[in-house]
C-alpha positions, 0 to 999 in steps of 0.5 A, spaced: 417 483 882 420 482 889 427 479 886 429 485 883 430 488 890 436 489 892 437 485 899 441 489 904 442 488 912 446 493 917 451 488 921 452 491 928 459 491 930 460 489 937 466 491 941 468 484 942 468 483 935 462 479 934 456 481 929 449 481 928 445 482 921 439 486 921 435 485 914 432 491 912 425 490 913 422 494 907 424 499 901 423 505 906 426 503 913 426 509 919 431 507 924 430 511 931 428 510 939 421 511 938 416 504 938 414 506 931 420 506 928 422 500 923 429 498 926 428 501 933 434 503 937 432 505 944 438 508 947 438 516 949 443 518 944 439 516 938 434 521 936 427 519 936 427 518 928 434 518 927 435 516 920 431 513 914 435 508 909 431 507 902 433 501 898 431 501 890 433 496 885 440 499 884 442 504 890 441 504 898 441 511 900 441 514 907 438 520 909 439 523 916 432 525 919 435 532 923 438 527 929 441 531 934 448 527 934 447 526 926 448 520 922 455 518 919 457 514 913 465 512 913 466 517 919 463 523 915 457 526 917 450 525 913 448 531 909 442 531 905 441 524 902 447 520 901 449 513 897 451 507 901 455 502 898 456 495 900 462 495 906 460 502 908 460 503 915 454 507 918 454 510 925 448 512 929 449 514 936 454 509 939 453 503 934 457 502 928 454 498 922 456 495 916 452 495 910 451 488 907 448 488 900 447 482 896 451 478 901 457 483 900 462 484 903 462 477 905 467 478 911 465 483 916 470 487 919 471 493 924 473 499 921 480 501 922 481 507 927 482 513 926 489 517 929 487 520 936 486 527 936 493 531 938 493 533 945 492 541 947 498 544 948 496 548 954 492 543 957 495 540 963 494 532 965 488 532 970 488 527 975 484 522 974 477 522 978 472 516 980 468 520 975 472 518 969 472 510 972 464 511 972 465 513 964 469 507 963 464 503 966 458 506 963 462 503 956 462 497 958 455 497 961 453 499 954 457 493 951 453 488 956 447 491 953 448 491 946 450 483 947 443 483 948 441 486 942 436 481 938 431 482 932 424 481 933 419 483 928 425 486 925 426 491 931 432 492 934 431 491 942 435 491 949 430 486 953 431 489 960 432 496 958 427 497 953 421 496 958 425 500 963 425 506 958 418 505 956 416 505 963 420 512 964 416 515 958 409 513 961 411 516 968 
């Protein structure tokens, strides 16, 4: 009975304020970098098999698959299996998704920013180096790459970077 299953999507939040929904393709959805994952995120900070979402009639649960960077629900690291509610924030690598279950929440909003950590007392401000600017540029490059995220057969793909990643793996 297909109608008895919850309808769940992960809604990607982009830094420019836009968002894009990725419906969960099955009752068990594996998210990761590998081509055989149900939702593929080909970014180096995402593990090959990063996490798994399990959907049944009454609950959506996430389980970290021993990823290097961890999987986070509302900024709390997932340890074991964790229930996810509508409106919860799921962080996988640099990406933040809102869990939308049966159309809730209707309005997708980014998480509130946490207060920045207190500065270390002994540390002196270091002069800015060009490398720091490069790090900022890489963040904006990531935004540009994420603007190309698309769903194709329930996969998350980065159009140009994706083929480059495959070429590197096959070299």
